[in-house]
C-alpha positions as CSV (number, residue, x, y, z in Angstrom):
1,M,97.6,64.7,69.7
2,D,96.9,67.8,71.9
3,H,98.4,71.2,71.4
4,D,100.8,70.9,74.3
5,S,102.4,67.7,72.9
6,I,103.4,69.3,69.6
7,S,107.1,70.2,69.4
8,P,107.8,73.3,67.2
9,D,111.0,71.5,65.9
10,H,108.9,68.5,64.9
11,V,106.3,70.6,63.2
12,F,109.1,72.5,61.3
13,V,110.6,69.3,60.0
14,L,107.4,67.6,59.1
15,L,105.9,70.6,57.3
16,T,108.9,72.0,55.5
17,T,110.7,69.0,54.3
18,V,109.8,66.4,51.7
19,V,112.0,63.4,51.1
20,D,112.9,62.8,47.4
21,P,114.1,59.2,46.8
22,M,116.9,60.5,44.5
23,T,118.0,63.7,46.1
24,G,116.9,63.5,49.7
25,P,115.1,66.3,51.6
26,V,113.9,69.3,49.6
27,W,112.0,72.4,50.6
28,N,108.4,72.7,49.7
29,G,106.9,76.2,49.4
30,R,103.4,75.2,50.0
31,L,104.3,73.3,53.2
32,I,106.2,76.4,54.4
33,V,102.9,78.3,54.1
34,A,101.2,75.6,56.1
35,L,103.8,75.8,58.7
36,V,103.2,79.5,59.2
37,I,99.5,79.0,59.5
38,M,99.8,76.1,62.0
39,I,102.4,78.0,64.1
40,S,100.2,81.1,64.1
41,Y,97.2,79.0,65.2
42,L,99.1,77.3,68.0
43,W,100.6,80.6,69.2
44,G,97.2,82.3,69.1
45,Y,95.5,79.4,70.9
46,S,98.0,79.2,73.7
47,R,98.1,83.0,73.9
48,L,94.3,83.6,74.1
49,V,93.0,80.5,75.9
50,D,93.0,82.1,79.4
51,I,92.7,85.8,78.5
52,D,90.1,88.0,80.2
53,E,87.1,88.4,77.8
54,R,87.2,92.2,78.2
55,F,90.2,92.2,76.0
56,F,87.9,91.2,73.2
57,V,85.8,94.1,71.9
58,P,83.8,93.1,68.8
59,S,84.6,96.0,66.5
60,P,87.5,97.0,64.1
61,G,88.8,99.3,66.8
62,G,88.7,96.4,69.3
63,L,90.6,94.2,66.9
64,R,93.3,96.9,66.5
65,A,93.5,97.3,70.3
66,L,93.9,93.5,70.8
67,T,96.6,93.3,68.2
68,L,98.5,96.1,69.8
69,Y,98.2,94.4,73.2
70,L,99.3,91.0,71.9
71,T,102.3,92.5,70.1
72,G,103.4,94.2,73.4
73,D,102.5,97.9,72.7
74,Y,100.6,98.3,75.9
75,A,100.6,102.1,75.9
76,A,99.0,102.2,72.5
77,A,96.7,99.3,73.3
78,G,95.5,100.9,76.5
79,S,94.8,104.2,74.8
80,A,92.9,102.4,72.0
81,Y,90.8,100.4,74.6
82,L,90.1,103.5,76.6
83,N,88.9,105.3,73.4
84,L,86.4,102.4,73.0
85,S,85.4,102.2,76.6
86,G,82.3,104.3,76.1
87,S,81.2,102.4,73.0
88,R,78.3,100.0,72.7
89,A,80.6,97.1,72.0
90,V,82.4,97.5,75.3
91,S,79.2,98.2,77.2
92,A,77.6,95.1,75.8
93,A,80.5,92.9,77.0
94,R,80.7,94.6,80.4
95,V,79.8,92.6,83.5
96,P,77.4,94.5,85.7
97,S,79.3,96.3,88.5
98,N,79.0,94.9,92.1
99,Q,80.5,96.1,95.4
100,R,83.7,94.1,94.8
101,D,84.3,95.6,91.4
102,V,83.7,99.1,92.9
103,L,86.4,98.3,95.5
104,V,88.9,97.3,92.8
105,D,88.2,100.4,90.7
106,A,88.7,102.6,93.7
107,L,91.9,101.0,94.8
108,V,93.4,101.1,91.2
109,D,92.4,104.7,90.8
110,S,94.1,105.5,94.1
111,A,97.3,103.7,93.0
112,I,97.4,105.6,89.7
113,R,96.8,108.9,91.4
114,Q,99.5,108.1,94.0
115,A,102.0,107.3,91.2
116,R,101.3,110.5,89.4
117,E,101.8,112.4,92.7
118,G,105.2,110.7,93.1
119,A,104.1,108.5,96.0
120,T,105.5,105.4,94.3
121,G,105.8,103.3,97.4
122,Q,102.3,103.9,98.5
123,S,101.1,103.2,94.9
124,V,102.8,99.8,95.0
125,R,101.3,99.0,98.4
126,T,97.8,100.0,97.1
127,M,98.2,97.7,94.1
128,H,99.1,94.9,96.5
129,R,95.7,95.4,98.2
130,V,94.2,94.6,94.8
131,L,96.5,91.7,94.0
132,W,95.7,89.7,97.2
133,L,91.9,90.0,96.8
134,D,90.3,86.6,96.0
135,P,88.3,86.0,92.8
136,P,85.8,87.1,91.6
137,F,87.3,90.6,92.4
138,R,87.9,92.0,88.9
139,G,87.0,95.6,88.6
140,S,85.5,97.3,85.5
141,A,86.7,97.1,81.9
142,T,87.8,100.7,82.1
143,T,90.0,100.0,85.1
144,L,91.6,97.1,83.2
145,Y,92.4,99.4,80.3
146,K,93.8,102.0,82.6
147,V,96.3,99.5,84.0
148,V,97.3,98.4,80.5
149,T,98.0,102.0,79.7
150,A,99.9,102.6,82.9
151,A,102.1,99.5,82.3
152,G,102.8,100.6,78.8
153,S,103.8,104.1,79.9
154,L,106.2,102.6,82.5
155,M,107.8,100.3,79.9
156,K,108.7,103.2,77.7
157,V,110.8,104.8,80.5
158,P,114.5,103.8,80.5
159,T,115.3,101.1,83.0
160,H,117.5,103.3,85.2
161,Q,114.8,106.0,85.4
162,R,111.5,104.1,85.8
163,S,110.0,102.6,88.9
164,S,110.5,98.9,88.3
165,A,108.7,98.1,91.5
166,L,105.6,99.9,90.3
167,L,105.9,98.3,86.9
168,A,106.1,94.8,88.5
169,A,103.0,95.4,90.6
170,T,101.1,96.7,87.5
171,C,102.2,93.7,85.4
172,A,101.1,91.3,88.2
173,Y,97.6,92.8,88.0
174,L,97.6,92.1,84.2
175,Q,99.0,88.6,84.6
176,Q,96.0,87.7,86.9
177,R,93.7,88.6,83.9
178,D,95.9,87.1,81.2
179,P,98.4,84.5,82.6
180,N,100.0,84.1,79.2
181,H,100.6,87.7,78.3
182,G,104.0,89.3,77.7
183,C,104.3,91.5,80.7
184,P,106.8,89.7,83.0
185,A,106.0,90.8,86.5
186,R,108.6,88.5,88.0
187,S,111.4,89.9,85.8
188,Y,110.5,93.5,86.7
189,A,110.3,92.6,90.4
190,Q,113.7,91.1,90.2
191,E,114.9,94.2,88.3
192,A,113.6,96.4,91.2
193,I,115.3,94.2,93.8
194,A,118.6,94.4,91.9
195,K,118.2,98.2,91.8
196,G,117.5,98.3,95.6
197,E,114.1,99.8,94.9
198,L,111.3,99.2,97.4
199,V,112.9,95.8,98.1
200,P,110.5,94.3,100.6
201,E,107.5,95.4,98.5
202,S,109.2,94.0,95.4
203,Y,109.7,90.7,97.1
204,V,106.0,90.7,97.9
205,T,105.1,91.4,94.2
206,L,107.5,88.5,93.2
207,S,105.8,86.3,95.8
208,I,102.3,87.1,94.5
209,S,103.3,86.5,90.9
210,L,104.8,83.2,91.8
211,S,101.8,82.2,93.8
212,D,99.5,83.1,90.9
213,A,101.6,80.8,88.7
214,G,101.3,77.9,91.2
215,N,104.9,78.1,92.4
216,F,104.0,78.0,96.1
217,V,107.3,77.0,97.5
218,E,109.2,79.8,95.7
219,S,106.4,82.2,96.6
220,R,106.8,81.5,100.3
221,A,110.5,81.9,100.0
222,A,110.1,85.3,98.3
223,V,107.8,86.7,101.0
224,G,110.2,85.1,103.6
225,K,113.0,87.3,102.2
226,A,110.8,90.4,102.6
227,L,110.2,89.5,106.2
228,A,113.9,88.8,106.7
229,I,114.6,92.4,105.7
230,D,111.7,93.8,107.9
231,A,109.9,91.4,110.2
232,R,107.2,94.0,110.8
233,H,106.7,95.0,107.2
234,P,102.9,95.6,107.0
235,T,102.4,94.6,103.4
236,A,104.6,91.5,103.7
237,L,102.7,90.3,106.8
238,V,99.3,90.8,105.2
239,W,100.3,88.9,102.1
240,A,102.0,86.2,104.2
241,A,98.6,85.7,106.0
242,T,96.7,85.7,102.8
243,Q,99.1,83.2,101.3
244,A,98.8,80.9,104.4
245,R,95.0,81.0,104.2
246,R,95.0,80.0,100.5
247,Q,97.2,77.1,101.4
248,N,95.1,76.1,104.4
249,D,97.8,76.8,106.9
250,V,95.6,78.1,109.7
251,V,98.5,78.3,112.2
252,A,100.6,80.5,110.0
253,E,97.6,82.6,109.0
254,H,96.7,83.2,112.7
255,R,100.3,84.2,113.5
256,Y,100.7,86.6,110.5
257,L,97.3,88.2,111.0
258,W,98.0,89.1,114.6
259,A,101.4,90.6,113.6
260,A,99.8,92.4,110.6
261,W,97.1,93.8,112.9
262,T,99.8,95.5,115.0
263,A,102.1,96.4,112.1
264,T,99.3,98.1,110.2
265,S,98.3,100.2,113.2
266,H,95.0,98.3,113.4
267,D,94.0,98.5,109.8
268,P,90.2,97.9,109.8
269,D,90.4,95.4,106.9
270,V,93.0,93.4,108.7
271,G,91.0,93.5,111.9
272,E,87.9,92.3,110.1
273,T,89.8,89.4,108.6
274,L,91.3,88.5,111.9
275,Q,87.9,88.6,113.6
276,R,86.5,86.2,111.0
277,L,89.4,83.8,111.5
278,L,89.1,83.9,115.4
279,T,85.3,83.3,115.1
280,T,85.9,80.3,112.8
281,L,88.4,78.9,115.3
282,G,86.2,79.6,118.2
283,D,89.0,81.6,119.9
284,Q,87.0,83.5,122.5
285,H,90.2,84.7,124.2
286,G,91.5,86.1,120.9
287,L,88.2,87.8,120.2
288,N,88.1,89.4,123.6
289,K,91.7,90.7,123.1
290,L,90.7,92.1,119.7
291,A,87.7,93.8,121.1
292,R,89.8,95.4,123.9
293,E,92.2,96.7,121.4
294,H,89.4,98.1,119.3
295,K,88.0,99.9,122.3
296,A,91.4,101.3,123.2
297,E,91.7,103.2,119.9
């Protein structure tokens, strides 16, 4: 029997109840202990199976940081991890940096700085640029710990005062590195939408989170709602194009990329992506048009 087939109710009955021929079911203290051990094991297994290995730092401090993280104290966990970030244990587990990791680090640092400066909307949009990067874009361990800290700090702010949109985008980053963790990006995105806070961006965050979870129909519906609010919303258009590419919908990707190229005022990254697609399609007319628009700038 695999872990997914075990029902908690069945385990509880089997381990805590003994049938006495004379008196019927009775409690058994030793089996209650066994229940606690088994439930703890199953919870830990399901909780840690997909987690980013950089959450595991082989030291007493690393165990404390992981415990804080798993129990939902992200602010304390992030601080604990950052205190360990210069240690040998973290350095030994660190994957050598490459150009893609450097890009993630730079974008996350920009998003955190923008949030501190009060540019919340720009911070969310910068986080989106990280979220739609394809694997193996990861960033450094230090960047991961900074995001854990940022999420924890936002969680401590009362709901009516915090930026739920920024918290949602931050949690979406963490969910990509730990799909089973307790930072519900979807809930915070819906909270932001209900508050009327950065609604198109929050729909994009919701769409990204749903896509990461494999809920592609709901994901497309969410980004569709963002575009229904603003058909020329730059972030929504770029994510819609990225989403279409991941689902092998070349027609939609082509349409959304052209729209995003215009809406983003000819963002170089969008232009490069569009050029690659046009080259793959052998669309010489489109390539010529793109080249003319580049020269006109």
